[in-house]
N, C-alpha and C positions, 0 to 999 in steps of 0.2 A: 504494500499498500503506500502510497506518496505520501499522506497526510500522518503526521504523529499524533492519533489523537493522545496519548498517553499525557501532554501536556493540556490538553482541554479538557480530557473527563475524568471524573473522580472513579469512576470502571466503564469499561466497555467490552463489546467483544464483537466477532465479525466472522461474516459466514459470505462463501458464493453462491449466488442467488441460483439456482440448480432449472432443471428441464421438470423436474418431480412439481418443484413450488408451483410452476406457472399452471401446469397441467391440476392440479390441485385446487388453482384458484385461490390459493392463500400462502402465505409464507410461513415455513415450518421453521420455527428459531432451534438453534445447537442450545448445549446444557449453559455455557456461557453466557449466552444472551438472554436464558431464563432466569440466570445468576442477577443479571443486572436489572432485571426488571423487577425480582423481585428484593432486590437491594433499594429500588425507589417504592416501597410497599406497595407493587401492584400486583395482584397475583389472578389469575387468565380464570374466568368464567367456566361453568361446567355445562361445554356445550355453545353453540353460537346465541349470542345473544342480544339486547339494543344500546348495551354499555360501549361510549362511543370512549377511547384514550383521546385527548388533542395533544398528538406528540408530533413537537418542531423539527424544524429540518433543517441542516448545517452543510454548507456549501455552497456552489453556484446557484442552486435554484431556490433555497431557502424557503421560508413562511411555515405553513402549518398541513398536517395530514389526518385525519379523522379517520382513527383504524380501531378495529374489534379485537380483543385478544381476550381466546379463549382454548379450551382444553377439546379436543376432537376425538371421540372414541372409535376404536379401530377394531375392526373383524378379529378375530382369533380367542382363543384361551392366552390367558397371562400375560395380553398386550396393554402395556401402558398408555393414557391418554397420549397424544401428541398436543402441545402448544404450538397455535396458529396464529398470525395476525391476519383479518380479512381487508375489505374494505379500499377505500382507496391505494393502501399500501399495493395492492396487486395490480394495477395498472403502471403504480410509479416506476417499479423495478422491472428491470430487464435480464435475461438468463446472462449470466458472465457477469455481471454485477458486482462487487464487495459490496456489502450490507453490514453497517455498524451502528449498532443501539447501544448510546451512551448516556448515562447520568452524569447530573450534576447535583448534587445532594437529593432530592426526590425529583427534579426533572428529567423527563425523559428528552432523546433525543436520537433521529435518525440522521446518517450521512450514506451515500453510495457513491462510488469510483468505482471508473471504467479504467482497464490499464494503458488505453491509448488517450484517457481525455486529461487535459489540464489540471494541475493542484488548484485547489479553489484559494484564490489568494487570500492571505495571513489579514487584510484590514476588510475585507468583506467577511471573513468570518467573524472576527473584532465585532465589526455593526451588529451581525446576530446576535452575539453573546452580549451585547450591549440592552437588545430590544428585548430579551429571552430570560435572563439571569437576575438574580436580586443583587441588586451594588454591594451589598456588602462581600458576597459570596464572590465577586469579580475584585475586591480592593484585597480580600484574603490571600488570592491566589498571588497578584501581582508583589504583595507584600514580600513572599517570599523571594524573587525573583533576584539577580546581582550578576554583574559581567557582561561580558560581549555575548551576543549569540552565537551559536555555533555555523559553522561553515559547512557547505555541501557543493557538492559539481553537478550539473546538470546541463543537459543539449538542449538548445533551446532552438526552434525554427521560427524565423521572422519573416515579415517584408523589407526587403531591400529599396527603402524612399527614394528618391531622386531628389537631391541636395537642391535644385533650383526651382524646381514647385517648392520649398522650402522659401526659400529663397525670394520666389516670386510672389509669393501670397503674402510675406513681411512686406515688400516694398507698395503692396497695390493698396493694404491696409493704411499706409499713411501715418501709424505710431497710434491705431487707434481699434479698438475690438471691433470687428466686421460683425458681430452679432446687434441685429437692428435692435435702437431705443438702449443699448447697453453706456451705462453712465458711470461706470465703476473706475477711478483712477489709477491708472497703469503704474508700478512700481521701476523704477529704473536700475538696468544693468550695471555691471562696473562700467561701462565704456560709457556710461549715459545713456544709451538708446532704450526706448521704453520695453517692456517684459511681456512678450506674443507668445502662443504657444498654436502651433499651426495643425490644424484637425481636418481630417478624411471626411464630408458630410455623408457618403453614404463610407461605412467602416471597410476598409481591405479586407476584414474578414467577409464582410457580407459581397464581394465582389466588386465592389466600386473602386474606380480607380483612381493611379495617381498621376491624376492631371489638377491643372493649376482651377480647371471648371470645378473640381472635387474637394476645392482644398479652401480653409479659413482660417485664418489669423485671430485667435480668439485669446481673451483674459484668461487666466485661471479657473475664474469660477466658472463663465461661461464654456468654458471647453469641458470642466466637471460635470455640471448640469447635462448636457449633450451625450454626457456618457452614463451618467446615473440617474439624473433628475425622473421624476415621477412623469414631466410633459415632455420626454427628451423627441419623442416621435414627432409632435405637433410645433416643441423648437425645429428641429431638423428641416423641417418643410418651409419653416419661415427663414431660416438661415439661406437654403438652396434658392427662392424667390431672390433674393438679397444677391446673391452673387450670382447667379443668373444673367440677372439688370446690370452687374460690372462688367462680368464679361462680354455684354453688348456694347456698351459705352468703350 
């Protein structure tokens, strides 16, 4: 697994989602995952029921899942009941996913990883924890931290951007954020020039072109909003119209 969940959870356990999990229409917990659930004082119901556990998701998707947790009786003498999770988790998981169940105190979390997927960014997981976990527990965790972080080597596949597109966007901006109606004051770089970041309106990861028509020089606030803001799609359309107008003049 790429993510070190030991740093995040008080207790956790993982399992690879199997064809059997999908065939049964329910996720079958392993012994470690059942122990994590028990550590959060959550026991399975005897057979399917209407009890729903709101379990938070950590990672790239975030959010909550409505999950049932129950013992399913199995045919045959002396066969113990099988602990399963149902409802929204069934469509959320796919064969081959590494599914982690973790807890922080009594709060339960789910996280899934694929072998070829990028690791969830630490700052994004941090934002999700800030929303989901009691602040007292968060501060207790960081109070034990000391020293610099560890290092690790990794291979990164990235786009090779044309520096002339970056330069042209900055020149076209004329020292101002190209997002319409932005009034934020830009701070200065060491050389006295205003600080701007060049953004691809249609992201390269979505097939966007590395061209001046698809680039905009933005202040850091507008740039982050276009990546992470709730209204980023609407803002993208506004910026596209603005840059299209500039391209025609």
